[in-house]
ZAMARGU-4260 file (C-alpha; in steps of 0.2 Angstrom, whole numbers, plus 5000, padded with zeros to 4 digits):
<rodrens>
0) 4573/4622/5022 | 4586/4616/5010 | 4600/4608/5020 | 4618/4614/5017 | 4633/4610/5027
5) 4647/4621/5023 | 4664/4614/5027 | 4678/4620/5016 | 4690/4607/5010 | 4703/4616/4999
10) 4717/4605/5005 | 4735/4609/5002 | 4744/4592/5006 | 4761/4594/5014 | 4768/4577/5011
15) 4781/4568/5021 | 4786/4550/5016 | 4772/4541/5025 | 4758/4553/5030 | 4748/4569/5025
20) 4747/4585/5035 | 4732/4595/5029 | 4736/4611/5038 | 4732/4624/5025 | 4717/4626/5013
25) 4724/4627/4995 | 4713/4642/4991 | 4715/4654/5006 | 4706/4668/4997 | 4690/4658/4997
30) 4691/4655/5015 | 4695/4673/5019 | 4680/4678/5008 | 4669/4666/5018 | 4674/4672/5035
35) 4673/4690/5029 | 4655/4687/5022 | 4648/4678/5038 | 4656/4691/5049 | 4649/4706/5039
40) 4632/4697/5039 | 4633/4695/5058 | 4640/4713/5062 | 4627/4721/5050 | 4614/4716/5063
45) 4622/4724/5078 | 4614/4739/5084 | 4614/4750/5099 | 4624/4763/5108 | 4641/4755/5107
50) 4638/4745/5090 | 4653/4753/5082 | 4665/4747/5096 | 4657/4729/5096 | 4659/4728/5077
55) 4677/4732/5079 | 4680/4718/5091 | 4673/4705/5079 | 4682/4713/5064 | 4698/4711/5074
60) 4694/4693/5079 | 4691/4689/5060 | 4709/4694/5057 | 4716/4684/5071 | 4707/4668/5064
65) 4714/4671/5047 | 4731/4673/5054 | 4728/4657/5064 | 4724/4648/5048 | 4739/4654/5040
70) 4749/4648/5055 | 4743/4631/5053 | 4732/4631/5068 | 4719/4620/5060 | 4718/4603/5052
75) 4709/4601/5035 | 4706/4582/5032 | 4694/4573/5021 | 4690/4558/5033 | 4686/4570/5047
80) 4675/4581/5036 | 4665/4566/5030 | 4662/4558/5047 | 4658/4575/5055 | 4646/4579/5041
85) 4636/4564/5044 | 4634/4569/5062 | 4630/4587/5057 | 4617/4581/5044 | 4608/4571/5058
90) 4607/4586/5070 | 4602/4598/5056 | 4588/4587/5049 | 4581/4584/5066 | 4581/4603/5069
95) 4576/4611/5052 | 4571/4628/5060 | 4590/4632/5062 | 4597/4641/5048 | 4613/4632/5045
100) 4619/4636/5028 | 4633/4648/5034 | 4639/4636/5047 | 4657/4630/5046 | 4666/4618/5058
105) 4685/4620/5059 | 4696/4606/5067 | 4709/4614/5078 | 4726/4607/5081 | 4724/4606/5100
110) 4725/4591/5111 | 4713/4598/5124 | 4695/4591/5123 | 4685/4607/5119 | 4673/4615/5106
115) 4669/4633/5104 | 4656/4645/5095 | 4661/4662/5089 | 4643/4668/5087 | 4644/4671/5068
120) 4643/4654/5061 | 4661/4648/5064 | 4664/4634/5076 | 4679/4625/5082 | 4681/4607/5087
125) 4698/4603/5095 | 4707/4587/5090 | 4706/4582/5109 | 4688/4581/5108 | 4689/4566/5096
130) 4702/4557/5106 | 4691/4560/5122 | 4674/4556/5117 | 4668/4538/5114 | 4653/4539/5103
135) 4644/4549/5089 | 4631/4552/5103 | 4643/4561/5114 | 4650/4572/5100 | 4633/4576/5094
140) 4628/4582/5111 | 4643/4594/5112 | 4639/4601/5095 | 4621/4604/5100 | 4628/4613/5115
145) 4638/4624/5104 | 4623/4627/5092 | 4614/4633/5108 | 4627/4646/5111 | 4624/4653/5094
150) 4605/4653/5095 | 4606/4661/5112 | 4618/4674/5105 | 4630/4672/5120 | 4645/4678/5112
155) 4637/4695/5107 | 4629/4697/5124 | 4646/4694/5132 | 4655/4707/5121 | 4641/4719/5123
160) 4641/4718/5142 | 4660/4721/5143 | 4659/4736/5131 | 4645/4744/5141 | 4655/4741/5157
165) 4670/4750/5149 | 4660/4765/5144 | 4650/4765/5161 | 4651/4779/5173 | 4657/4767/5186
170) 4672/4763/5176 | 4676/4781/5171 | 4676/4785/5190 | 4688/4771/5193 | 4700/4777/5180
175) 4699/4795/5187 | 4703/4789/5204 | 4717/4778/5197 | 4725/4794/5190 | 4725/4802/5207
180) 4735/4788/5215 | 4753/4792/5220 | 4758/4774/5224 | 4752/4757/5217 | 4745/4764/5201
185) 4752/4750/5190 | 4745/4736/5200 | 4728/4745/5201 | 4728/4748/5183 | 4732/4730/5179
190) 4717/4725/5190 | 4705/4737/5180 | 4712/4730/5164 | 4709/4712/5169 | 4691/4716/5174
195) 4688/4725/5158 | 4696/4712/5146 | 4685/4706/5132 | 4684/4688/5126 | 4672/4683/5113
200) 4673/4665/5119 | 4670/4670/5138 | 4659/4658/5147 | 4651/4658/5164 | 4641/4645/5174
205) 4625/4653/5170 | 4628/4654/5151 | 4634/4636/5150 | 4619/4630/5159 | 4608/4640/5147
210) 4617/4631/5133 | 4616/4614/5141 | 4597/4616/5142 | 4594/4622/5124 | 4607/4610/5118
215) 4598/4596/5126 | 4582/4600/5118 | 4591/4601/5101 | 4599/4584/5105 | 4584/4576/5111
220) 4576/4578/5093 | 4589/4567/5085 | 4591/4549/5084 | 4605/4549/5097 | 4604/4543/5115
225) 4600/4557/5126 | 4609/4550/5141 | 4625/4553/5132 | 4623/4572/5135 | 4628/4567/5153
230) 4643/4556/5149 | 4650/4569/5137 | 4650/4582/5150 | 4658/4570/5163 | 4672/4567/5150
235) 4675/4586/5149 | 4676/4590/5167 | 4694/4587/5171 | 4703/4596/5157 | 4719/4599/5168
240) 4719/4581/5174 | 4719/4574/5156 | 4736/4582/5151 | 4754/4577/5156 | 4750/4565/5170
245) 4756/4549/5161 | 4772/4541/5169 | 4783/4542/5153 | 4796/4530/5161 | 4811/4535/5150
250) 4822/4523/5159 | 4813/4509/5150 | 4809/4518/5134 | 4827/4521/5130 | 4836/4507/5138
255) 4845/4495/5126 | 4857/4480/5127 | 4871/4489/5119 | 4867/4506/5126 | 4860/4507/5144
260) 4850/4521/5150 | 4861/4534/5160 | 4854/4540/5176 | 4863/4557/5174 | 4851/4560/5159
265) 4838/4564/5172 | 4849/4574/5184 | 4841/4590/5190 | 4852/4606/5190 | 4849/4618/5205
270) 4851/4636/5205 | 4851/4650/5217 | 4837/4658/5207 | 4826/4642/5210 | 4811/4644/5222
275) 4800/4632/5231 | 4784/4638/5222 | 4777/4625/5210 | 4774/4632/5193 | 4761/4625/5181
280) 4767/4631/5164 | 4751/4626/5156 | 4739/4632/5168 | 4736/4649/5159 | 4733/4640/5143
285) 4722/4627/5151 | 4711/4641/5160 | 4710/4650/5143 | 4703/4636/5134 | 4693/4628/5148
290) 4677/4636/5142 | 4665/4624/5150 | 4666/4628/5169 | 4657/4620/5184 | 4653/4603/5176
295) 4646/4594/5191 | 4634/4608/5194 | 4628/4607/5176 | 4627/4588/5176 | 4616/4589/5191
300) 4605/4602/5184 | 4603/4593/5167 | 4598/4577/5176 | 4585/4586/5187 | 4578/4598/5174
305) 4575/4584/5161 | 4574/4568/5172 | 4589/4560/5163 | 4592/4542/5167 | 4609/4533/5169
310) 4619/4532/5153 | 4614/4518/5141 | 4628/4510/5130 | 4621/4506/5113 | 4636/4496/5107
315) 4634/4501/5089 | 4648/4506/5076 | 4651/4525/5077 | 4659/4537/5065 | 4670/4544/5079
320) 4678/4528/5082 | 4686/4529/5065 | 4692/4546/5069 | 4700/4543/5086 | 4716/4535/5079
325) 4718/4549/5066 | 4716/4562/5079 | 4728/4554/5091 | 4741/4553/5077 | 4738/4571/5071
330) 4740/4577/5089 | 4758/4570/5088 | 4761/4575/5070 | 4757/4593/5074 | 4769/4596/5088
335) 4782/4587/5078 | 4780/4598/5063 | 4781/4613/5074 | 4796/4605/5083 | 4789/4605/5100
340) 4800/4590/5104 | 4795/4588/5122 | 4777/4588/5119 | 4779/4576/5104 | 4789/4564/5114
345) 4777/4564/5129 | 4762/4561/5118 | 4770/4548/5108 | 4775/4538/5124 | 4758/4540/5132
350) 4748/4535/5117 | 4759/4520/5113 | 4758/4514/5131 | 4739/4515/5130 | 4738/4507/5113
355) 4730/4522/5105 | 4743/4522/5091 | 4751/4507/5081 | 4769/4502/5082 | 4773/4508/5065
360) 4768/4526/5069 | 4777/4525/5086 | 4794/4519/5079 | 4794/4530/5064 | 4789/4546/5074
365) 4801/4542/5089 | 4815/4540/5076 | 4811/4556/5068 | 4811/4565/5085 | 4828/4558/5089
370) 4834/4564/5072 | 4827/4582/5075 | 4835/4582/5092 | 4852/4577/5086 | 4852/4590/5072
375) 4845/4603/5084 | 4859/4600/5096 | 4872/4599/5082 | 4867/4616/5076 | 4865/4623/5094
380) 4846/4626/5092 | 4838/4614/5104 | 4833/4629/5115 | 4822/4635/5101 | 4812/4619/5102
385) 4814/4612/5120 | 4813/4624/5135 | 4824/4621/5150 | 4817/4610/5164 | 4810/4619/5180
390) 4814/4610/5196 | 4798/4615/5204 | 4786/4614/5189 | 4771/4603/5193 | 4770/4597/5175
395) 4781/4583/5182 | 4781/4571/5167 | 4784/4584/5154 | 4798/4591/5164 | 4806/4574/5165
400) 4807/4574/5146 | 4814/4591/5145 | 4828/4586/5157 | 4832/4571/5146 | 4832/4581/5130
405) 4843/4594/5137 | 4855/4583/5147 | 4859/4570/5133 | 4875/4574/5124 | 4876/4575/5105
410) 4887/4559/5103 | 4874/4550/5115 | 4860/4556/5104 | 4866/4548/5089 | 4871/4532/5098
415) 4853/4532/5105 | 4846/4534/5088 | 4855/4519/5081 | 4850/4508/5096 | 4832/4514/5095
420) 4831/4510/5077 | 4839/4492/5080 | 4825/4489/5093 | 4811/4491/5080 | 4802/4475/5074
425) 4807/4468/5057 | 4791/4474/5049 | 4795/4492/5054 | 4812/4493/5047 | 4805/4491/5029
430) 4796/4507/5031 | 4804/4520/5019 | 4805/4535/5031 | 4811/4524/5046 | 4824/4516/5035
435) 4830/4533/5029 | 4832/4539/5047 | 4840/4522/5052 | 4853/4525/5038 | 4856/4543/5044
440) 4861/4537/5061 | 4872/4523/5055 | 4881/4535/5044 | 4884/4548/5058 | 4890/4535/5071
</rodrens>
């Protein structure tokens, strides 16, 4: 079989003074044609009693993906493409029976470590996967797992099952009984809707275990070390614990000789409407994208089924190591470009403290955040970019940043900007974008 890796690279570069953001393909029509073609090819083979309804689900999903691309949800980058293609080539050559010519791997601007298969040839790899995994072996293992979902038709089977349930006699009887209820009809209706909701990417423990097994077989045919199928799973098991748990220590980040950190910047406001119930504002999002459940069970099953030994570190140079820094920076760039200032500041501090980004990127990016914050406050638009803090949110460190950004006054923001720029090492000050922001704060003080 002639090997062909399809990975569109129609890059429209949105240039700032020191970096590139490759959010949009320059030829969106070609990309729309590709998605329409693979979706039509996929849906043309759907048969059965409810085939028209199932096809409609996938047609709607195709439109959502196009909208997501136009909304800059994806990252088109030549370096990532090159390194990912090398890994894909290794997997495909070791598994020549898989028809791969219509496969397309998109990089999603999302800091959560995850990957998904849509069932029609389109796959997603989240930026967070590059920042979490440590080797090509681990990334290849995750890709083989997603290829297994495709080969096992898990997406189609899941949608078909839901459609059949919606049209079943049991569901029709539930709806009939619901209409007879005098009280609690809304609550009961929501319960039924939740039960019948359709998600193309829905996963279960059984489905994931099936993909683990077939994925391991595909993976074992490659040159990669099979023990890394276990280490990659272990890195994905605690998605919720990977996010927003770094102590940001704003009192040391923004404490300068001529402008000391003010304790009232982190003063919490109380309200008669506050409750004692902790609220995790990101739990719904985390649950939605956490499509790899029950990892400990799956790890144990893989080890037992395939007699996998302890992880062996090979110590070689990997493609993914070159991408980690790029992925870390893009995670910050994306939330900065979409003006999610709280997320940008959190990631920037966390990554800098862990030596995941270099000094120049940190100082230029933080100066830019302070400039955007100042301009937003001046134009009374900060609320568009930074939600108010919640006294009982269990996203503690993100909440601290929100308190800070909302509490600091306009005149303090520009003073802070000047002092932060002064604190930068000499080699950073010559950076063109940083120097421009520095002059902006000097001029406005």
